[in-house]
C-alpha positions, 0 to 999 in steps of 0.5 A: 172587807165589808159585807152586807151584814156589817152595814148599819142600817139608819132611820128617817128623824121624822117617820122612821123608815129604813134607809140605807144611807143617812141623809145630811140633813137626818130626814128621808126625802118624803119628809124633807119639806115637813122638816123645812116647815117645823124648822122655819117654825122654830127660826122665826120664833127665835130672837137675835140673840136670845138664849133658849133651851131646845126644851123651851123652843119646843114648849113654845112652837109645838116642834119635838125637842129632838127635831131642835137638837138634831138642827144644832147638831148640824149646825143649822141653829146656833147661838148666832141667829 
């Protein structure tokens, strides 16, 4: 039996607001558009077939590597871009 004490609270990966459930994107609805802007910046900086680390992409784009790693984990960024 799950009680409210057993529930794990989640945080938005951008603003850290507490969420009852973690959305698939990892961000709250208020941060969704901003997250998409960051993602687009990273995606546009990639060249087809390029192999690059999250840290290299972060340095190149100014986007925190934690977001790049999250998008990779979610399958939004892969070696097949």
